[in-house]
N, C-alpha and C positions, 0 to 999 in steps of 0.2 A: 504494500500500500504506500506508494511513493507520493501520491497527490495529497498535500497537506490540507486542501480544501474539502476533501471527502469527509463526511460525517464519521465520527469515531463511534465504534461500538461501545466504548467506555467513555462517556462524556466527562467523567471525573479527571481524565488525563488532559483535557483541553489546554491547560496552562503550560504543558510541556511542548507545545507546538514549536516554540522558538528553537528548541534543541534539534528538531528533525532536520536531517540533511547530512551532507558530507563535510568533514572537517580535516584539517591538518593540525596535528598536535605537536608542540614542542615541550619536552620535559627538561627542566634545569635543576641540577642538584646544588646544594650549598657546598662551600669548600670543605666542610667537615664530612658531609656525606660522600662527596666525590673522593676524598682521601680514603674512605672505607671501601667503596665499591670499585674504585679504579675505573679505567676506560674513559670515555668522553664525559665532559661536564654537562652535556646536553644531547638529547636524541630527538629525532623526528619520527612520528608514526601517523598512519592514517586512522581515522575514526569515522564512524557513521552511526547516526541514530535513525532507526526505521520503525514504523508502525508494523506490528504483526497481528495476526488473527483479527483482521478487519478493524484495527485500532483498539483492540482490547488491552494491549501492552505496547510499551516502547522498549526497543532493545538497542543497546549500544554495542557495536562490534569495534574493537580497537586492537592495534598492534600488529605484530607479524614482522617478518624480515629480521634485520639486525638489532632492532630495539627491544623493548620489553615484550614479554610473552603475549601471545594472543589472549584476549580476554573478552568476556561477554557480560553485559549488565542487563538484566531483565527488570524493567521498572513497571510497577503497578500500584494500585492503592484501593483501599476500602472507601467507598463513596461517602461514608460518614466521618472520615478522618481527613484533616488537612495535610497529613504526612504521607509520603510515599514509602514503599518498601523496595529496596534494590537487592536483587539476588546476583551475586558476583561469582564468576568462576573463570579460571585461567588455565593455560596450557601446562602449568606446573602442578596442577591438581589442587590448587588453593580454591576454597570456596568461602564466601563471607556474606553476611547480611548487614545491610546498612539502612538507616532511616534517612530520608531525604525530603527536602522542601525546595520549591522554586516559587519565590514570592517576588513579583516584579522582576528586577534584574538580579536578585540575590539567590544564588544556588548553593545549598548546603547539604552535606552528607556527614553522617557520623556512625560510629560503631563502638560499642563498649564491650570489650571482651577481656577476660583474664589474660594478663601478660602482653596484650597488644591491642590497644584502642587506637582509633584513627578518627580524624575529622578533616573535612574539606570545606573550603569556602571559595566560591567563585563569583565573578560579576560579569554579566552580559553587557556588552557595549550598547549604547542607545540604538545603534543601527543594526544590532544583531549579528555583526560580522565577526566579533571576537568574544572570547570568554577568557578572562585572566583569573587564575586561581592558585591556591596553595594547599598542600596536604601537610598535616601535622600528625605526630605519633606520640604514644605514651605507653610505658610499660606498667605504670601503676594507676592509670586513669585520673591522675591529679597533676602530674608534672608533664607538660607538653613541650615537644621540641619540633622545630621545622624539619620536614622530611624533604619535600621538593616543591618547586613551582611548575606551573604549566600554563600554556596558552593555546587555546583552540582558535583556529582561524578558519572561517567558513570558506569552502571551495566555491569558486565562481564558475567552474566548469564541471561537467559530469564525469570527468576522468577519475 
């Protein structure tokens, strides 16, 4: 379902429409993280958000190639809740569940898990062409440290 104007089977997802489409993503690590992981301080990867099951869910496909592992994000929500649930899985066999919101131009995700909590905050540009964000991590759920920054840039071509 690539046409964003088509009625969604799940109208509770309507506010996610600005995410739909193809994106180029750049991930940038802090000097501390870069020293730990080695390799480049930034990587590029493709991403796309697509409606599936007639608009019942939004799925993000990301990664592949020399960058981070391929990952899938399945996004949905209970019509009585303002929060979305994101089911994440990647090629490493990692699976996680995040809570998500998209209010206006503010996009947030978080997960509280023993030993490894995470949170993301991103901001959509007024024209919808970019999303600038950052991930943070915590081993105790109280002390947070920067993990990496990222920028989504909407593709203007269908390639």
